[in-house]
Phi, psi and omega in degrees: 000132179283147180262151173291144183283337173058036170202161183292157181294151175272100187290330179296315178297322178296319180294318179297322179297321179292319178296321180295324178296322182277318185226080183304326182287352181264358178249127184228192176248140179214159179269128181279180182296331180273005179090356182277155177269126183223165173288141182214161181265132172274096189292327177298317179293322180295320177301318179293324178297329185261007183243145178269357178232169182292128182262135177289143179195194180296154180299132183272143174205158181274115177194163176257125182224152178196159177297124180107355183295315181293322177297323179295319178295318179298316182291323178298325183273344185285139178286160176230148177259070180229173182211173174252118180261127181292147179229090184295324187293337179259355181276167173234123181054051186306319188282343185241339186288156176251004183261153182233144170231123183245123176262120179153179179296132184290338175295314177296318182299315181296326176291317183292335182273356187300314183292319188280321188243023178301118177069021184245351183271123184278326185218131173242126171237129176224151176231077186287170176305138186277358178060051182262004181123000178282159180293149173288153177234355182262117185257074179287166180299329185262354183239177180224157178282168186299319183299314181296319179299316182292319179297317183291330181263019175059034178260352171224157178269186184296335178274358179089008179285135184284140181247348181213152180293140181268076183252171180297339181289348183280359170088010184245344191291299186300311185295310181294321181294316179295321178299316179298316182286324186299310182296320184288321179290326176297316179292321180296324181298329180287331180282336185290136177293160181300328177256027181269173184216146179246130173242129178234119171280133184206149179270182181295335189300320185234010185297324180293310181291326179293322179295320176294320179297315180294327177298325177289321184281314185263345185092132183298334180292343181262008174288134180253307183191157167247102186269131176267130178246130174283102187280332180209151182283322180222163178204143176266359183268177177091150180251337181236298170249144177283131182283097183241010186222162163221193188223158171235112175276137185234122179229143175262155171287309172222104191298332179290342180261349183277124180297150179301144177284146176174146177233145180302142176296133176288137183213155175248150180301329183291343180286346184233153176268090182265142170262164180236137182211124181054038177080002179242138180266140183214164173215168177279151179287172183279349184235137178289156190261087175221028177269163180300143178268147175293334181255075187233075180277130187300332184271003178224071180251153170194177185239148185288138176265124182281166181303331180272007178092350177286161180252145183243133179244159180286164182292148174075019182232159179255134181292135182292154180291322183267129178236141179228143176296137177083345167105219193057046178266134181278119180283159180280334177259166182289340174069019183294332186239019177238161186279121169211138173261150169287163179301315182300316180296316181300314181298328180280329191250351188298334179289350179263004184265143175238127178258128177233159178300136183288174179222179181297338180269003183291119181274356183278149182243156176264187187291344178265005180084006178266165178300128183290151178288342192243143164256153183239129180230149172279153176283144173236116182279146183302317184283357177241008186279097177235045190288342183210156178228161174259130172272139187291151173268168180266018171226129180248121182255342198268353189234070180286166180299333182299330176296316179298319178297317180295320180297318178293321178296321179296332179265000183057041177255116181277097182208147182250154170064039177272139175289150177288144180296331181296329177296312182290322177298321177300316179294321180293326179297333182289338190263122182276161176116147180266163174051050182281147168258125180249125183245135172224110183258012163235066195295326183061239179271011179067042173301322181297316179297318177302314181296321178299314181297314182297315183289323175301317179296331181280314187248356175070027185266354170057049172292155177245149180238152170232114178255142175229126180217133177292141176284060182289129181297142174283141176301131183295344178265001185275160175295328178298317180294319179295331179274005174100001179273126180260341179225148177300325180297325177296316178298319181299315179293321181295326177298317180297319180300313183290321179297319179298316179296320180295317180295320181294339179277353180255192177273153184215159177296139182295337181274354181288136181280000177059036178273103176248010183269183176195142173272126179266132173233145178238131180289132181212173174297160181302152175290343184274139176294159183303330182296337180296326183267333181220073183296336181293337182270007182294131174290123185299343178282351181247043182297341180294344177293336178293336181293320179214122183257021178257138178299141188292341184266010184259144182264170178297324179290327172303312181297320182301313184287332175290324175296318178298319177298314183295326183269354180075032180267135182306126183287349181261004181291151179292146183234132178234136179254124178240159176254122177238116182051041176080007182243140179285131177231128176269131173245119181263121179052044179080280185234010180294324181202137170240134184223130175235117183251028176302133184240022185247019176069027183258002181277109179244183185293327179297318178295316181298319181295321179292320178296324181296335180293342177282346176051055177288156177289329180220149176216142181224143178234165174261132183306320183289352184272343184288142181299317177201176183295332181295319178297317180299321180293323186276349184303311183297322180294321179297317180290324177298328181279314187264333181211075189298340181275356182281132174266128187248132176216167177221161177233000000 
């Protein structure tokens, strides 16, 4: 039953609604005095609509603007005092895997990854919220969650009961959604490699504004395509056209550096007439072999001997009078533009030649100057046949949502609206290059990670993934909650575990490293106490904080990964812990980083000298670990003497 509103009508809102009906382009979104985003009238535009002559107004320029854009830029650029804390108990193959899973707000995650992965991510795929009317879940500094927005705008009561429909007409969708996406895409663009590519799945609701937004961030010259995907075959929804599609926006970081898209044509052996020799199947190529050879030295010419013993000469040439077995025959012409192999080349390549009966179009001649009986072709082996590729179309028919639903059902993962792994695998196949890093910072159920594992097992290319997912609570009425999942991030990680086990039970490419694991990190406040960032604000009664500026609940491994973030060291590198003079020392990737977080004042010069013999590129100590101030002062001098290339720091 609907409730009475119990207040007089808002005549201003009614008037704006009437103006919007008459002049839709004159109603926009603006921020009110209370900070909320509301519908407002663009009076300059309205004056022009009502005038028969040009009306003076603000200087016009082409750009996308909305309430909150400047705040989004400010927030994207602002530093944060947060870190990634490792979680071994939720990880899989923590010590050996190259994959990462980050639980937390993706805005924070993208900031924390800036130093380490700047310009290193080859492919980004995201499937952000489609902005269809659902509540926001991202609580940025400049934005608010749906509940707070509704309470402040008197749309819910104190108990949280909703009083108005949450539709696009309430003035918050476009602006808040663009603000959320703008900051994240700006940070993501910095992580993308110069020859990298961005794929964004998006619905009709925001595809237009998102395309304009990406054009501003990546540059319109780096736009590649807006691909339409048939998401479902039929639909009972819609009033005019049935909503059966969504889109994939594709942008390059620098389009001139991005290799052309293309995937090898799928083929079956039965489609070709292959012969077999020594266990390998082959066929002749499509073009006869009478072009100039790269190895054509004038003093080592000869002519090919056909299976019947006759000799074959290239077109437009006269056979020499003198013939010798095995060749080195001097031709009468200079041979600069005709086909001849050197003896060495022939001996190396003759097993790759196929002789077939000639035809009227055969340009080769025999030793009598007549058309030769034979054509010559090189062999093409089936397992090396990459003669053609397919360039993608801008409509995708083959990967409907039903595939994604089936994949989740097969893994017994209760989740809705997941993209099919085949869609993401298809996009990944388009991108050339080995050892790619694939990033998805709207991970959802981790379809992208699943797709990476499956495709790696298929083609052996060993891509690495980085997933980021907010610890969004599962709806208590959902199947996920009934199955024991309390957060979407928990479900997301479990899908990767199950997908990895399923792939390992099947066949795989021999070059695949069989990495189905992932290191789990959770975003948290910095390991450093507040005094580390603002020592001037220290309460003089708490001088004991100067003794140790690390929060008491943090482990040495917590500190290690924050140091790696700060120094830009890859978070997936192998880590080994050794004992030196009774103290634990972490070695990252052998010599990339050495870290000792001993806090008991036991680090003396003897320990420092022994550590210096390992010659790490970087070394870090904890201030509380030095025996005295003299040792701390001498550390840099010791390393300059014993390992001058080592960079030394302390926390």
